[in-house]
TIFIFI-729645 format. One record per residue (C-alpha): residue in one letter; x, y, z. Coordinates in pm, whole numbers, plus 32768, in hexadecimal, padded with zeros to 4 digits. Layout:
TIFIFI-729645
AXYZ ...
This chain:
TIFIFI-729645
XBE34F3FE73D3 XBD57F2E7734F XBE7DF1F3735B XBEC5F25174C5 XBD5CF210752B XBD55F0C17477 XBE9EF05E751E XBE19F0BE7675 XBCE1EFED763C XBDB8EEBF75DE XBE85EEF0771E XBD4CEEFE77F7 XBCC8EDC47750 XBE0FED0A778C XBE18ED6D78FC XBCAEED08792A XBCE8EBB9787D XBE1CEB717954 XBD5BEBC47A91 XBC42EAE17A20 XBD38E9C479DD XBDD5E9F37B35 XBC7EE9F17BD5 XBC23E8B67B17 XBD64E8097B8C XBD1FE86B7CF5 XBBBDE7EC7CD6 XBC39E6A67C3E XBD39E67B7D56 XBC30E6C77E5E XBB4DE5CA7DBB XBC5BE4C27DEC XBC81E50A7F62 XBBC9E43D8065 XBBAFE44A81DF XBC3FE32E82AF XBC3FE30F842B XBD47E25684F7 XBCFEE1D68654 XBD94E0E5874E XBF0AE0BB878B XBFAFE1808674 XC0B2E29986A3 XBFAFE39A8631 XBE35E37F8638 XBD23E455859F XBC90E49D844B XBD7CE4D48325 XBD6BE50F81B0 XBDC9E3F480C9 XBDCBE3BC7F54 XBCBBE2DE7EC9 XBDD0E2187E20 XBE85E1CB7F65 XBE87E0798009 XBE9FE04F8183 XC017E00B818B XC06FE13E80BC XBF8CE21C818F XC007E1B182E8 XC174E1AF8275 XC155E3188205 XC0B2E382834C XC1B4E2C48418 XC2DBE3678366 XC243E4C3838A XC205E48684FC XC362E3FC852E XC403E52B8488 XC33CE621855E XC37CE55C869D XC4F3E540866F XC50DE6B68627 XC486E6F98784 XC5D0E6968829 XC744E69B87DE XC7A3E5AA88F6 XC806E45C8851 XC784E3908979 XC634E43F8977 XC61FE42287FC XC663E2AD8810 XC556E283891A XC458E34E8851 XC4A4E2888716 XC46CE14187D3 XC321E1C0885B XC290E2328710 XC306E0F28664 XC24BE015875B XC113DFC18694 XC094DE798604 XC085DE2A8492 XBF96DD0D84DA XBE3ADCFE856D XBDD3DE4984CC XBC5EDE74848E XBBE1DF478368 XBA7BDFC183A1 XB9C1E037826D XB8B4E1428278 XB7B1E0368226 XB80CDF768363 XB8E1DE6782C2 XBA1ADDFD8380 XBB4DDD8A82C0 XBC7EDCED836C XBDC6DD8C82FC XBF14DCDA8323 XC02DDDBA82A8 XC13ADCCB8324 XC0AFDBBB8242 XC09ADCB48124 XC204DD1A8152 XC26ADBAD816E XC1A1DB1A8050 XC14EDC467F73 XBFE3DBD67F6A XBF05DD0C7F4A XBDDBDC607FEA XBE82DCB58134 XBEA5DE2580CD XBD59DEAD8045 XBD11DFFF7FA5 XBC86E1128084 XBB2EE1AF8059 XBA92E2EE80DC XBA3CE2EA8250 XBB04E1AB828E XBB76E16E83F5 XBCB7E0AF8446 XBCCFE01D85A6 XBE28DFA88619 XBE3CDEAA8738 XBF29DEDC8860 XC07BDE498801 XC08FDD6A8935 XC177DC6D8894 XC1F8DBF789E8 XC0A6DB4B8A27 XC009DB3488CE XC111DA7E8809 XC18DD9408768 XC2EFD8E88705 XC37FD83085DB XC4DFD79E85DD XC5A7D68F8532 XC5B6D64E83BC XC4FCD7858344 XC57CD8B28285 XC521D9B68388 XC509D93384EE XC476DA2385EB XC35FDA8A86D5 XC217DAF68638 XC0DEDBAA86AF XBFC2DAB186E4 XBE72DAEF863E XBD3DDA1F8685 XBD18D920856F XBE8BD8F2852F XBEE7D79984B5 XC027D6D5848B XC030D7288317 XC013D89C836F XC13DD87C8456 XC215D7D3834E XC1A7D8DB8252 XC20DD9F8833B XC35DD94C8370 XC381D95A81F2 XC365D7E481C4 XC455D6C481ED XC5C8D70581C0 XC64AD6498091 XC7A1D6288133 XC711D514820E XC6C6D3AF81A4 XC5C6D2B78227 XC4CDD3B582AD XC3A1D2E4830E XC34DD32C847A XC2DBD4588542 XC2DAD46D86BE XC1E5D555876F XC223D59C88DF XC112D63289BA XC14DD6B38B19 XC02DD6A08C10 XBF79D7DC8C7F XC034D7DD8DCB XC17FD7A58D19 XC1D0D66F8DE3 XC1A4D55B8CDE XC1DCD5318B6A XC155D43E8A68 XC20BD403891E XC165D35D87F3 XC221D2E886BE XC159D309857E XC180D2C8840C XC1E6D3FF8347 XC09CD3EF8287 XBFCCD40383C3 XBF0BD54A83D0 XBE88D57D852E XBE0DD6B985D5 XBF0ED76986AB XBEEBD7E5880F XBF8BD90F88B7 XC0EBD8C08927 XC121D79A883B XC28FD75587F6 XC2BED6B186A4 XC3FCD6048636 XC42CD57D84D8 XC501D4488511 XC621D3F18427 XC788D37E8453 XC863D4B48471 XC920D4F0832F XCA98D4E58357 XCAD3D57C8201 XCB55D6C58288 XCC56D7CC8239 XCD83D72F82E4 XCEC8D7E782A7 XD012D84D8343 XD0D8D9888300 XD24CD98882B8 XD309DACD82E5 XD471DB1F8295 XD58CDA7181E3 XD4DAD9738109 XD4BAD9847F8F XD341D9B67F84 XD2C9DA4C80D0 XD155DA5D8112 XD02ED981816F XD03FD80B8131 XCF07D72B812C XCF1CD602821A XCE3CD4E98293 XCD8DD4E783E3 XCE90D41F84A3 XCF86D35A83CF XD05CD4518308 XD1C4D44E837E XD29FD58083A6 XD395D4EB82AE XD284D4E481A4 XD22FD65181E4 XD39AD6B781B3 XD3A0D5F9806C XD266D6AE7FF6 XD307D803802E XD436D79A7F61 XD521D7548082 XD609D8418138 XD6D5D9538093 XD84DD96880BD XD817DA7B81BE XD732D9B182A3 XD79BD99C840E XD71BD848847D XD7ADD87985D9 XD6B7D9928619 XD58DD9098557 XD44CD8DA861D XD2ECD85B85FB XD1CBD8F186BA XD081D83A86CF XCF48D8CD8638 XCEA4D8BB878D XCFABD9A58816 XD049DA9E8729 XCF1EDAC98643 XCE36DB04876B XCF38DBE8880A XCF58DCB886CF XCDE5DCCF868B XCD63DD0A87EB XCE75DDE88874 XCEDEDEA3873C XCDBBDE76864C XCE96DDCE8545 XCE00DCB38476 XCF0EDBDC83DD XCE20DB7182CB XCE15DCDC825A XCF92DCFB823C XCFD1DC6680E1 XD111DD2680A7 XD193DCED820A XD229DE488209 XD145DEED8307 XD212DFC483F4 XD11FDF888511 XD14FDE1284EB XD2C8DE3784FD XD2ADDF168631 XD1D4DE1486DB XD2D7DD05869D XD3DDDDEC8732 XD30BDE17886C XD2E8DCA0888C XD45DDC74885F XD496DD748974 XD3C6DCA48A62 XD48FDB728A02 XD5CCDC338A56 XD552DC748BB7 XD4D9DB178C04 XD61DDA768C7E XD6C4DBB48CF1 XD762DC028E3E XD697DD418E50 XD5B7DD5E8F82 XD45FDDD68F11 XD338DDED8FFE XD294DC9C9037 XD151DD008F8B XD206DD828E58 XD2DBDC4A8E44 XD1ABDB678E62 XD100DC2A8D4B XD234DC028C71 XD24CDA8C8CAF XD0DBDA588C6E XD0E6DB188B26 XD213DA508AB3 XD16FD90A8B1A XD055D9588A26 XD123D9F48914 XD252D91388EE XD1B3D7BB88DA XD276D6F487DA XD382D7FF87B4 XD4A1D72F8844 XD4CDD6548710 XD62CD6428680 XD610D69F8510 XD77AD63D84CF XD709D4D284E3 XD5E2D4EE83F6 XD688D40682F6 XD6CDD2FB83FD XD5B5D1F583D9 XD5E1D18C8545 XD5C8D2E985DA XD497D373868B XD476D4908594 XD462D3AA8463 XD335D2FF8503 XD293D43E8585 XD12CD46B8509 XD0C5D5D284CD XCF77D65B8544 XCE83D741849C XCEF9D8AC849D XD057D85F851A XD154D97084D1 XD2B4D906846D XD3C3DA0F8481 XD50CD9D983CD XD5ECDB068416 XD716DB6D8349 XD876DB1783B8 XD8E6DC2D849D XDA5DDC4E8468 XDA83DD0D85A8 XDA66DD018721 XD991DE0087D6 XDA32DE9E8907 XD95ADF6F89ED XD940DFEC8B4F XDA60E0A48BF7 XDB48E0C88ACD XDBBCE1FC8A18 XDB19E1BB88C7 XD9FEE0BB88E1 XD9A6E0148799 XDA0EDF10869A XDB7ADEA1868D XDBEDDDD9855C XDC18DC6785AA XDD83DBF585BC XDD9FDA7E85EA XDE71DA108710 XDE52DB5887D3 XDDC8DB508934 XDCD2DC3E89DB XDDE3DD2F8A47 XDE39DD7C88DD XDCD2DDE4888F XDCB5DEB989C8 XDDF8DF698969 XDD78DFA28804 XDC38E034889A XDCFAE1438952 XDD5DE0868A8B XDCB6E06C8BDD XDBFEE1958C72 XDC41E2228DCB XDB11E1778E66 XDB45E0258DBB XDB39DEEF8E96 XDC5CDE278E0B XDC12DCE18EBE XDAA8DCD58E41 XDAE5DCF38CCA XDA07DC048C0A XDA0CDB6B8AAE XD8ADDB328A29 XD8A7DA26891D XD7EEDA9387E5 XD749D94287AC XD6E7D8C18905 XD6DEDA1189BF XD7A3D96F8ADA XD85FDA5D8BBA XD9BFD9DA8BF5 XDACDDA748CCD XDC14DA808C03 XDCCFDA958D51 XDC4AD9438DC0 XDC30D88C8C72 XDCEED8848B2F XDC03D9258A36 XDC2CD91A88BD XDBB1DA64882E XDADCDA2786F9 XDA14DAF78601 XD8E1DB958699 XD95DDB7A8800 XD934DC9688F7 XDA22DD108A03 XD980DDC88B23 XDA42DE998C1E XD963DEE68D4B XD966E02B8E0A XD9BDE04E8F77 XD87FE08A9038 XD8A2E1D790E9 XD7C9E1E6921D XD748E30F92E0 XD762E34B9458 XD5F5E2E49481 XD631E19193DE XD75CE15694C4 XD68CE1BD95F0 XD578E0C89597 XD675DFB19568 XD720DFFC96B5 XD5D0E00A9768 XD584DEAB96E8 XD6D6DE2F9767 XD69FDED598BA XD544DE3898D1 XD5D5DCE09883 XD6E7DD0B9988 XD5E6DD799A8A XD516DC439A43 XD648DB639A66 XD6A7DC0D9BAC XD548DBD79C33 XD557DA669BE0 XD6AADA459C8B XD625DAF19DC7 XD4F7DA099DCE XD5D5D8D69DAC XD6C0D9529EC0 XD59BD98D9FA9 XD51CD82E9F6A XD666D78F9FCC XD6A2D865A101 
């Protein structure tokens, strides 16, 4: 019994001690808490608890993230969420005033702190501090920095800003540039009608005004990432570094090890970086620089779509005028430089041997296609093995023969290299690897289409008859 009592007393003592320790920890934590008030243009205003060890940036970042999380939970609509996020993010990191309980005012510049890492711009908080955020009216209270700096941009203007502040916020001069010794400051008049530009030495440290536009002057560096991309039947496909404007296509082919035995030079093409690369990136979201293995299926599908447009260009198909104009305009942009004859690349007098590649050009060297593709109104559209000396009729027969609705006198051979449409009935055409044979379909028309056509004819005849009657009346 005595042992039980002693054990119980030990238990009570342990529980009491643990409670006392917990109370002490809570008291210690409470002792570390201070009260800070936020006013002005911040996503949330009022009085909040902060740790005595917190600096301004840590405190407002925590409040901002908490506010953002609560705000975005209030809606599931992506458009509304995006709008709310933009609204709560619209506060200035500059021009903040920290008011101490003793009446002292301390300027806080969190953008400078985040740029330079200097803690003098990010002080510790104290009890009963008040943070006042200015309206983030950067459309009127601003200055800009451009040119040879690391981080060009538009910055919130604070009274007292100087040229050195501006360069500091732009993260200093960009070492990629040489001969940085001048700075131009442009100032537009209050009515916006006139502008004065002063050119200063880089060591000048003048006070800025609202709306100043600063440009750090230096010759633009031409040491850039110039490259072309070679796809297909070459020994080492991939990206090839080139100069700005004097690397020849022949040199590029040498750098990729030359053509393989399976290269089809008849169907090889080059697309300029200002066409295909833009087309791929803007329309399909493909960045050629991010295709190191050149095996992306989306890239191949895009090339196929482009090839399809090329197929239509010189056709005898009758698309709507607007569609045809769109097609021609796309091809005008996309096929610049693609008519070069790669079979003459070793001829020093040929155009292709002298052709200078441009940055981001794409060179496509397809494999030899030992077949002819027959499509349209045939029994079995598809590839037919190339047989030298055979004419178009042989390939149509091998593809299952003509269909019931085939238009025999409009059969076309589409050359694999030039994409020319040639009538084999009017010209002697040599069928070569990669060529296409297209058998068009008879256009079946409905009664309504015939009626419209006849009404046009009747209208024309009526107009002619009217003219004849007028002429006869004149000569009566």
